[in-house]
C-alpha positions in Angstrom: 15.2 -0.9 -13.1 18.8 -0.6 -11.8 17.8 1.3 -8.7 15.3 -1.4 -7.6 18.0 -4.1 -7.4 18.9 -5.3 -3.9 16.6 -2.8 -2.2 14.8 -4.2 0.8 11.1 -3.5 0.3 8.3 -4.1 2.8 4.8 -4.5 1.3 1.7 -4.7 3.5 -1.5 -6.2 2.1 0.8 -8.4 0.0 -1.5 -11.5 -0.1 -3.5 -10.3 -3.1 -4.3 -7.5 -5.5 -2.0 -4.5 -5.7 0.3 -5.8 -2.9 0.8 -9.1 -4.6 1.4 -7.6 -8.0 3.9 -5.1 -6.6 5.8 -7.9 -4.7 6.1 -10.0 -7.8 7.1 -7.1 -10.1 9.8 -5.7 -7.7 11.2 -9.2 -6.9 11.4 -9.8 -10.7 13.5 -6.7 -10.9 15.9 -7.7 -8.2 14.4 -6.3 -5.0 14.3 -8.2 -1.7 10.7 -8.2 -0.8 9.2 -8.6 2.7 5.5 -9.7 2.3 3.1 -8.8 5.1 -0.6 -9.6 5.5 -3.0 -11.6 7.7 -3.4 -14.5 5.2 -0.1 -16.2 5.9 -0.9 -19.3 3.8 -1.4 -17.0 0.8 1.9 -15.2 1.6 3.7 -18.5 1.7 2.5 -19.4 -1.8 3.5 -16.1 -3.3 6.9 -16.1 -1.6 7.6 -19.7 -2.8 6.6 -18.7 -6.4 8.8 -15.7 -6.3 11.8 -17.8 -5.1 11.1 -20.4 -7.8 11.4 -17.6 -10.3 14.8 -16.7 -8.9 13.6 -13.8 -6.7 14.2 -13.1 -3.0 11.2 -13.0 -0.7 10.3 -13.6 2.9 6.9 -13.3 4.7 5.4 -12.8 8.1 1.8 -12.6 9.3 1.0 -9.0 10.1 -1.9 -7.0 11.4 -1.6 -3.4 10.3 -4.0 -2.3 13.0 -1.5 -3.3 15.6 1.4 -1.0 16.3 3.2 -4.0 17.9 2.6 -6.2 14.9 4.1 -3.5 12.6 7.1 -3.2 14.8 7.6 -7.0 14.6 7.4 -6.7 10.8 10.1 -4.0 10.7 12.4 -6.0 13.0 11.8 -9.1 10.9 13.0 -7.3 7.8 16.1 -5.9 9.7 16.9 -9.3 11.1 16.9 -10.9 7.6 18.4 -8.2 5.5 20.0 -5.6 7.8 18.2 -2.6 6.5 14.8 -1.2 5.2 14.9 0.8 2.0 11.2 1.0 1.1 7.9 0.6 2.9 4.7 0.2 0.7 1.8 0.9 2.9 -0.7 -0.9 0.7 -3.2 -2.6 3.1 -6.6 -1.1 3.0 -10.3 -1.7 3.2 -13.2 0.0 1.4 -16.6 -0.6 3.2 -18.7 2.0 1.4 -22.2 2.7 2.7 -24.3 5.8 3.1 -23.9 7.6 6.4 -27.5 7.2 7.4 -26.9 3.5 7.5 -24.9 4.1 10.7 -22.4 1.3 10.1 -20.1 2.5 12.9 -18.1 -0.7 13.0 -17.2 -0.3 9.3 -16.2 3.3 9.9 -14.0 2.1 12.8 -12.4 -0.6 10.6 -11.6 1.8 7.8 -10.0 4.3 10.2 -8.0 1.5 11.9 -6.7 0.0 8.7 -6.4 2.9 6.3 -5.2 5.6 8.7 -3.8 3.9 11.8 -2.2 1.2 9.7 -0.3 3.8 7.6 0.8 5.6 10.8 1.9 2.4 12.5 3.9 1.5 9.4 5.7 4.8 9.3 6.4 4.6 13.1 7.9 1.1 12.5 10.3 2.1 9.8 11.1 5.8 10.5 13.8 5.3 13.1 15.7 2.9 10.8 15.4 5.2 7.8 16.5 8.2 9.8 19.6 6.4 11.0 20.3 5.3 7.4 19.7 8.9 6.2 17.8 7.2 3.4 14.5 5.5 2.7 11.3 5.7 0.8 7.7 5.5 2.2 5.0 4.8 -0.5 1.4 5.2 0.7 -1.6 4.0 -1.2 -4.4 6.6 -1.2 -7.1 6.5 -3.8 -9.0 8.6 -6.4 -11.5 8.8 -3.5 -8.8 10.7 -1.7 -9.3 13.5 -4.2 -13.0 13.3 -4.8 -15.9 12.4 -2.4 -19.0 10.6 -3.8 -22.2 9.4 -2.2 -21.5 6.4 0.0 -17.7 7.1 0.1 -17.6 9.7 2.8 -15.7 7.8 5.5 -13.5 5.9 3.0 -12.7 9.2 1.2 -11.9 10.7 4.6 -9.4 8.0 5.3 -7.7 8.4 1.9 -7.6 12.2 2.2 -5.9 11.5 5.6 -3.3 9.3 3.9 -2.4 12.1 1.5 -2.1 14.6 4.4 0.0 12.3 6.4 2.3 11.6 3.4 2.7 15.3 2.7 3.6 16.0 6.3 6.1 13.2 6.2 7.7 14.6 3.1 8.0 18.1 4.5 9.5 16.9 7.8 11.8 14.1 6.6 12.8 14.7 3.0 15.2 17.6 3.6 16.2 16.4 7.1 16.8 12.6 6.4 16.7 12.2 2.7 13.6 10.1 3.1 11.4 10.2 0.0 7.6 10.0 0.1 5.2 8.9 -2.6 1.4 8.9 -2.7 -0.2 6.5 -5.2 -3.9 7.1 -5.9 -5.5 4.3 -7.9 -8.9 4.5 -9.5 -11.1 1.5 -9.9 -8.7 -1.5 -9.8 -9.5 -5.3 -10.2 -8.6 -6.4 -6.7 -10.3 -8.3 -3.8 -11.2 -4.9 -2.3 -14.2 -4.9 -4.7 -17.0 -5.9 -4.4 -16.6 -8.6 -1.7 -16.3 -6.1 1.2 -19.2 -3.9 0.1 -22.4 -4.7 2.1 -24.8 -2.3 0.6 -26.4 -4.3 -2.4 -27.1 -1.1 -4.4 -23.5 0.1 -4.2 -22.2 -3.5 -4.8 -24.2 -3.8 -8.0 -22.9 -0.5 -9.3 -19.3 -1.5 -8.6 -19.9 -4.9 -10.3 -21.3 -3.0 -13.3 -18.1 -0.9 -13.5 -15.7 -3.7 -12.7 -15.2 -4.6 -16.4 -13.5 -1.2 -16.8 -11.2 -1.7 -13.9 -7.4 -1.6 -14.4 -5.0 -4.4 -13.6 -3.2 -4.2 -10.3 0.0 -4.5 -12.3 -0.7 -0.9 -13.6 -0.4 0.3 -10.0 2.6 -2.0 -9.4 4.4 -0.4 -12.4 3.8 3.0 -11.0 5.2 2.0 -7.7 8.2 0.4 -9.4 8.8 3.6 -11.3 8.8 5.7 -8.1 11.2 3.2 -6.4 13.5 3.2 -9.4 14.0 6.9 -9.6 17.5 8.0 -8.4 17.9 9.2 -4.9 17.9 12.9 -5.8 14.4 12.6 -7.4 11.2 12.0 -5.5 8.0 11.1 -7.2 5.7 12.6 -4.8 2.2 11.8 -6.2 0.6 9.8 -8.9 -3.1 9.2 -9.9 -3.8 6.2 -12.1 -7.4 5.9 -13.5 -9.1 3.6 -15.9 -9.1 5.2 -19.3 -12.8 4.6 -19.9 -14.2 6.1 -16.6 -14.7 9.8 -16.1 
């Protein structure tokens, strides 16, 4: 992991799950991690534990649905470390229900977090990365961003959007500014995302039934670390990581 060392890496949704696992793994390999999430108390615990293990971590309360908050996050990283090498747009919500349930507030929340949050993250770091002529944006999509199933229409739409945004960023910025783009699409993963935020009892029961087959968030963290560690002339553009036992 020589290419991970000393890189300044911002991670949203870093208070649990994939974000936490990624922060711990990258810090263990020498990265300077900037932890961002709404649960600042949890961020403090994680940052302190990383430091106790010899890592370098700072944290800031961040709302990815606010463009201003994301700008503050980028400036926070620049103030402390002087550059931004990688942004991991990991924050996301999955509020799966059937369309006929008309949970418009859930739709809005998924659009705000999963799509606008990614765009606000890109907007916050892109000027710095363009000026550096180097950078790496890693966006978390989902297997649901490749396949739509009943109850996942809006969630899948947001994750398809993440892939479209990422590919557009790659085409615009990779040849012009040497900015790499990676899409990570996890399958069922053992995180706080499931099943606590699923309101439909039928869907929640199904997810609970499958949860025993879910992969560890560290499987996704290792994929992210691999993409970060590749040399500057190689871009890992997309990865899908599924549980072995699920179709």
